[in-house]
N, C-alpha and C positions, 0 to 999 in steps of 0.2 A: 504492499502500501505505499502510495507517496504519501508525504508529508503533510498535503493541503488536501487530501480527503479525511473525509472523517468516520469515522466508523456510526452508524444509526443506533439512532439513540430511544430504545422502547416509548414507546407511546406512554405508558403506566406507570404505576409502580405494580408491582404484585397485591395481591388481594390482603385483606389484615386475616393472620390464623386466628381465629375464633373459636374458643373454648369450647368444649361440647355442652350441655348443659344438663342435670339427670331432674326431673322434676317429677314424681308423686311414678317414678319407674317404670319410665320412658326417658330417652335419651332424644336430646334437641340438638342439630346443629346445623350452621349456614351452610346453603344449599349456595355455592360462587359461579358455579357455572350450566347456569340454565339451560344454556343455548343447545350447549351441547348435550341436552336430555329431549328435545324437544321443547322445552318452555321457551316461552318470548321473549326474554331478558335472562341476563347474565346475572345480575344483584336480585336482591331481597327476599330471594326464598326462605324457609327452612324447613326440616325435612324430619320427620317422626322415627327413632328405629325403637321398634323392642332390644332392649340389652342383652336376654340369653341369647336368641336366635342371630343378633345383627341381619333381624329384617325389616326392610324400609316399610311404617305403616300408611304412612300419606306426606304430601309437600304442601305447604300453603304459601301465596305470597304476601308478604308482607304490605310490600307499598310498589309504585309502579313506577317506572323509570318513562320518561319521555323522551324516546331518543328522535336529535333533532336530524332530516335527511342529509345537509349539508355539510355535517359532519361525521367522521369519522365514528365509529359506534364505540370502539373499545374506550375513546375517553372521554365517551358518556356514561360510562355506567357505573353505576354506584354500588360498592356493596356493605355486606352489614360488616359493623367493628366491633360491636361487641354487645353480647348475650348474656343475661344471669336472669334469674329464677327474682322474682320479687310476689310475695306471698303464694298464690295459687297460678302465679301468671310467669308470662318469660314480656323481660323488658330490653328493647332492645335496640341501639342506638347504630344509624348507619352513617357512611363515611362524611357525609353534609351536616352527620349532627341531630338532624331530626331522632325524636324518641316513641317510640310504638310499646303498646303491653298488647300481648297475643293472650289470648284466652285459650291454653289447648283442649281442654275441653269442648268448648264451640267452634273452637278454631276462628273468631272473631277475633279483629283488631281494633283498636282504638290508637288516635293519636296520640300521647302522651306527654 
């Protein structure tokens, strides 16, 4: 490579590492690459697993990402940054600092 050539730079950093949360015998984890699973966006999903069998029970979209067709999609992805148990609910924070509360029993989401 010539000195005046630059290495291509990644468009964004990797998604944050989010520790799984076990609540009432179910393990919940952030699902970062939704599109690779046929979902509509890359961030904003959680998956529930049976810890004993490691079988996926369900997936829930916590928030929507509005993609702008004029921009590259990967720089628009917004991933889950933090997840913790808060009583019987999951408290989730995305990379933009927005907060959500998920009731895993009813699979409903409220902004928190």
